[in-house]
C-alpha positions, 0 to 999 in steps of 0.5 A: 392356393385358394387365391390362385385358384379363385382367379383361374379355376373357381369362376369356371368350376363353381361359378359358371357364367356366360360372362367371365367377369361375373364368375370372377367377381363371384369367386373373389367374393368367396375369397373375401369370406376367408378374411371376414372370418379372420376376426373370429379366429383372432379373437378366439385363438389370440386370447388363448395365445395369451392365456394358455400359450402360443404352441397349443394355438398353433397346433389347433389352427393348423388342423383347421386350415389343413382339413378345410383345404383338403376338403375343397380339393374333393368338393364336387363342382357346380355341374355336379351338385348345383348351388350346394357346391359354392355354398359348401365352398364358402363354408370351407373358406370361412373355416380357413379364415378362422384358422388363419385368424389365430395363426399369424399371431402365434407364428410371429410370437414363436419366431420373435420371442425366441430371438434376440429382441434387438434383432426382432425384425429379422427373427419375426420376418421368419413367419412372414416368409410363409405366405410367399413360400406358400404362394411359391408352392401353390403357383408352382404346383398349378404351373406344372399341372397347367403345363402337363395337363390339357386345359380340359384336364386341368379344369376337371381334376388337375387343380384338385391335385394341388389341394390334396397334396396339402395334406402332406404339408399339414402332417409335416407341420404338425410334426414340427409344432408338436415338438416345439416348447413354448417361448421363453417370454410366455414361460416367464409371464406364466411362471409369475401368473401375469396372464390377463384374465380378459385380454381382448377387453384389456387390449381395447381398454389399455392399448387401443392406440397400438391396435389402431396403429397396428391395424392400419399399417397392414392395409397397404401391404395386403392390398399391394400383395393382392394386386401382384399375386391375385388380381394380376392373374385375372387382368393378365389372362382375361384382359391382356391375353397372356397365357395362364402359365406365363402369368403363373410363372411370373408370380412364381418368380416374384415369390421366389425373390420374396424368400430372400427379400423379406428376411433382408428387409427385416434385417435392414429394419433392425439396423435403421428405423423400422417405421421409416423402412416400412413407410418408404417401401409403402410410398415406393409400392404405390408409385410402382403400381402406376408404372406396372400397369403401363409396362404390363400393357406392352404384352411382354412376358419378361417385362411382366416378370420384372414388373411383378418382381419389383412390386413384390420387392416393395411389398417385401420391405413392408412385409419383412418389418411388419411382424416386428412392428406390430409385436412391438406395439403391444406389451408382452402379456397382450401380444398374442391377442393385440397382434391377432386382432390387428392382423385380422381387422386389417385383413377385412379392410385390406386384403379381403375386398381388394381383388373384388374391388380391383375387378369391380373398378376395372369393370366400371371404368374399363381402365386400370387407373382407378385400380392404381389409385386404390393401391395409392390410397391403401398406402396412405392408410399404412403411413397414417398407421405407422405415424401412430405407432411407436418405435422398438422397445426391447426393455419389456422383453429383457425384463421377462427374460431376467424374471425367467432366469431368476425363477430358474435359479431358485 
């Protein structure tokens, strides 16, 4: 929700300027804050995930994210309270980032550690469906509000409705999470007193290469996703003259396709080498970006939709296997910490600055070519990370499962 609003609403409501591009750059700067604060959540909650369990962490992080999002929906505009408005917005975005930083690792482990390790790509992809599902809901809500309200009404109060409705999702999420048990793998680790005392330092001392591999592999998907779901809104509306609802609808359709493509990609990575599936998708995403900008210049909404769908398809075949690949880089007792650190560190150098860098490059060179080159460089970083990583190893999970079964039998 925040990413879409940062592209189409916040430059007007919280960062008014005579130059629309300046307001957009400021809005994307606050978008980046949510990524910069993620390592704090990754360190704090990732550690707790290895110490006290995955479930408790997920309840806490959901509350942090949910409360911050609802408060953004009632935050007065710049016109009402001046500079205080964007300052509070930055603080709330910071809180969102802290929550998300601890969220991803726990969610991935819950979905992957309950399933068959040999089908980890498919099971872990369940958590990966969250972003496109959220993007689908967010852009869907904004698209409906855009169609049903006048432009003045939408800017005045319409966008706030979508943020406030998120309270329903928080309640639903809490109901689910409070009913869950912790994963069999963590139960086995806990039963044998194998929790790490200092998981963060242990990851850096013993599993530094896996951390680097897991961090770098995320950069390309983050940058590609920011291009097709965030920057496209700004570029399409402000520079190419598309209507707001046209671009929102295209992103909406692309996100809907991802709901199916991400689990499919995860399943494919279980059948074939996960790193190869991931790497081929990274190369395809980089190449398609150049083609996409050419297609976008034709000012055709059907081609806009096709362009975004194919771009997000390439993202899906990275993002689907990603969770399993990252989890597999770390030993089970350090998975929550290692996965959370990799996720949050990559966010800072990948998704955090991508929309901002896209906008600055476009402003500086007045052409999309540097933006496409930026995406290609991010894809190369991902390929380096994949080359440093290791392939799937299910023996570690099986050992802990046998330990748990032995404890239950006794």
